[in-house]
N, C-alpha and C positions, 0 to 999 in steps of 0.2 A: 942597203943589204946585209942578211945576219951572216958573220963570219962563225966558222968554228970556236975562234977565240972567245967571241962575243957571246954566242951561246952557250960555251961553257962558265963564263963569268957570270951569266943571268941564272943560270942552275946552282951555281955556288951561293949565289944572292938567296936564292929560293930556300936552299936548305937551312942557310944561317937564319932566315926569316924565320920556320919552324922551331929553330932550336932557339930563336929566342922568344917565339912565342909560348914555348913551356915555362918562361919564369912568370905566368900569368898566374892570380889567384884563382883559387879553385873550392867550391863547396867541399871541408872536409879536406883538404889539400888530395881531392881525389885523382885530379888531372884525367879529366875524362875526353880526351881529344887523339885522334890519330891525324896525319899526317900525309900526304901522295905528292910528291914532287913530279911533276910534269913537266914535257917542254914548255918554256915560257909561263907555266901557271901551278900552282899548288891549292892543293884542295883540303880541305878541313871537315874531317867526319868526326861524329859524337860516338866516344866509347860507350855502348851502353852496359856493358859490361860492370862498368865503375861504378853505375847509378847509386843510388842511397832511396831507396824505393819510400823509405816510412816517411822520412824528411822533406823528401822531394816527389810524391808520387806523382805531377804532371811532366815532372822533367824542367820544369822552370830555372832552377837552380842548375841544372845540368848544361842548358843552352846559354845562361846568363855565363860560366864559366868558359864555355866555349869562346861566346864574345868575346872576353876580355884575351883570349888567346889569339883570337882575330885581330883585335889591334895591334898586339904585341908584333904579330907577321908583317899587318902593313907599317906600323912606322920603322920596324930593320928594313923592308923592301925602299921604302922613302930615306930614309937617312944614308941607304946607299947610291942611292938618285937616280933610282927606278920609278917612273908613274905608275899605277898601279888602277884596276878596276876591280871592283868587289861583287860577285852576284852573291845575293844571298838564298839560301834555299834554290838553286837552280832547278831539280827537279826533285822536287818534293815529294809524288805520287811513286815514282820508280824507285830513288835512292833514297827514304828519308834520312837515312844518318848523315846524308852529304848537307853540310850546312853552309857551308861556302865557299867561292872560288874565287882566287886572287889571280887576274890576269894581267901579265906586265904591258904596260899600253903606255906607250911614250907619248900619247894625246893627252894622257890624265896631267891634270898638274900636281905638283910636290908638297909634300905638307912640311912648312918651315919648321914647324916646332919640331917634326920627328927625330931632327939629332939630337937635341936634347932631352926627349924624353924617351928616346931608345935609350941612350947612358942611363937614365933614373930608374931603369928595368934592374938592371944590374943590383942597386942599392934596395931597392923595393921589400919591406916586409911588414905583413900583417902583424901590428904593434898591441898587445894584450898586457903590457907593463900599465903604471900609474903615469895619469896623463897631467902635465903641468897646466896650471891654468893660465893658459894663452890664448889669445884672442887670435885667429887668423889676421894677417896684414890686409889691407882693403884690396891690393891690387892680386891678391892669390882668392880672396873670394870672387873677384871678376872672372880670374881664369878657370877657377872651377866653373862658374854659371858659365861662361863659353864652351868652356869644354864639352860640357855635359850638352848644352844646345847643338855644337858643331855635330855631334854624334844622333843627336835626332830624338834625345832625351830633356829631359827637364829636371832641374835641382834648385829644392826649396829648404831653406835654412829652417831650424824649431828655435824660434827668437822669443814669443811671450813666455811668462813664468807659467799661464796658464795650461799651454799645449807642451811646455817641457814635462810639467807632474805629466800629464797625458799621456806622453811618449813613454815615461818610464814608467808608469802603471801596466800599460799595454804590452810594453818588454815583459816586465816580470809576469803578469799573466801568462806570456807565450811560453816562456820557460819554463813554469809552473804545469802547465798543460803537456810540453812536450816531455820534462822528467817523469809524470806519472804513467806515460806508456811506456810497459816494458819492452817493447818492438825495439822503441826508441833507444833505450840505452845499450840495448844489445849490438843495436846499429853503430851506435857513437862509440862504444867502447871497440869495434871491428876497425875504426878509421882513426885508432888513440896508439899511439905505439910508445914504447921504451927501446926497442931493438935499434941500435946504431945502425944496422946494415941495411934498415927499409929505405925506401926509395919513395913512398907517399905516406900519406897519414898525417897527421899531427903529432910532432913526436913532446914528448915530456920537456924538452930545453926552450921549447916555444910557448908552456900554457902556467898560469899560476897553479903554485900550490893549494891544494883545497883538502886540508884536515876531517873533513866531513862529507856529509852530503853535496852535490856540485849545486842544490837549490839553496843550499843554506850561505851563500853570499852575500856581503851587507851591502852589493852593487844597486845604486839605484836605477841603472840600465845595464842590468846583467850581461855580460860575457859567457858565453857557451862554457857550459862546465866541461871542458874537456879532459880534466884530471880524474878518468873513472878509476884510478891506484891508488891514490894520493902520492904519485912520484912527479908531480911538475914542479920544474926547478926555477920557473920564477917567482917571485915574491909574491903571497896569497892577496896581499892588500892592492887591488887594483884600482880603486876609488873612483869606480866609473859611472858619473856623477851629470845628474840632469842640469847640471849648471855649465856641462862644460860645451864646444861647440859641436853642434848635433845637425844631420840634415838628410837630407830623404833625396833618393832619385828613381824620377817615374818616368811612365812611357803612356805616350798619349791611348795607345790598345796596350793590348793583354794576351797576344798570340806568340806565336816560337819565336818569329821575325821581332816582336819588339824585343824579346828576352833577349835575343842577340843582338838588339840596339841595347839595350840596357847594360848589357857586359862590356860592348866598350864602351860606354861613357862611363862606366864604372872605372875601367884602369886606366883612361886617360885623365878621370879625377883623383885617382892615386897616386898618378905618375907627377901631375903638377904638384902635389902635394908633397912627394918626395923630391922633388927636384928644388921646392920652396925652403928645405928644411923642416918639414913636417912631417907627424906619423898618421896613421889610420888605423882604425877598428872598424871590421863588419859587423853590425848587428843584424844577420839574416832571418835571427829566430822572430820577428813580430810580423814578416812577410811571409811566414813560413808555415803560421797558423790561420786558416782562411777568416776566422771570426776576428783575430786581432788586425790582420792587414785591411779587410772591412772598416772595423772602425777607427784605424790608423788614417785612413782616407778621410772618413766623414770628422775626427776631431780635427784634424789640421785644414780641412776646408780645400782637399787639394781635389784639382778639375783632370787629374791623369791618376794613374795607377801604382801606388807605390811598388818598387820591387825589393830595395833596400835600405836600410838604416844605416849611418856611417856616424862616427866621432871622429874628430881630427885634431891635434893639437901637438904637444911639445912631450916626449918620453926618451928613455936612455934606450940605446939600441937593443935588438930583439936576435937570437940566433936564425938563421935561414931555415926554411922547411925544406926537406929532401925533395929532388927532383929524380923521376924516374929515367933508366939509362935512353938515350937518343933513339937507338935501334929500335927501340922496344913502341916507339913513339912514331918514329920516323921513317918513313920506306921510300926509294928513290924507284918509280916504273921502270922496269925495262927500254921504254923508249926516250928515257930522259938520263940514264948512265952514259958516261963519257966513253966514245970507243978509243 
């Protein structure tokens, strides 16, 4: 029997899950998601008004971002002791922006790692600082493989020198192709901010200082040049090297559902790294340019579709990026409001 008290507790947990989900990473920190809390369920919608159509014309990165938020909500509910059933794209034709529904279901098994990873979400940061030359511990490597597999994706480390050189060259080529496009530069500036009051976008405090053009970085695997006004507050030398720990997250197919899967895998991997004391940078450029993405798959001999390239290691802490006010992101439906 569901009592008024238990129903209220469940609704509070759903709201907290939506709030925790907003800590997820997103392309350009656009935070392109909306949540609706209903009795016994949480709905996740894409916010297409926050798309970045130049860099992400198909909405792949938007879906990956929302997939990461979905995992954040799942972990929060599981950490609170709730079983959760997830329905991906439940009404794709009638409600294309409805990406997922999380339904409280006591018959579902609990995620035993949820409490640990949910705590890690509070301290996870996308880190663009210089990484130390530290290899991941064996148990962490295993946890990353297991985490990606658990979410329905795969993870491949870039190990051989030839493969590392190929990845570095493709990342450089992708960055050059994007920066040659004036529309890309305009879009990038729109999501880069020096305004301390802004609640989205990538702030100057979280990016390396660039004194010249963003494409003049000496990084072997270039970090996206967010410092469009030479006001970045992190040290300019990131030394993003092909000798650091690099890996690719991939999915068997390449449709919207797979992008949501990739986002969940990405966030679980990032949280495993955070929990183990490591940091990560996401290199999405090489998979944003169709030609370099295709060649990345070929050069790494991947049987699956590459979605993201990442580096992991040890680095000093970095500032958090801002988050939108919860009332702008979460709506409690009338039939879910406490009486």
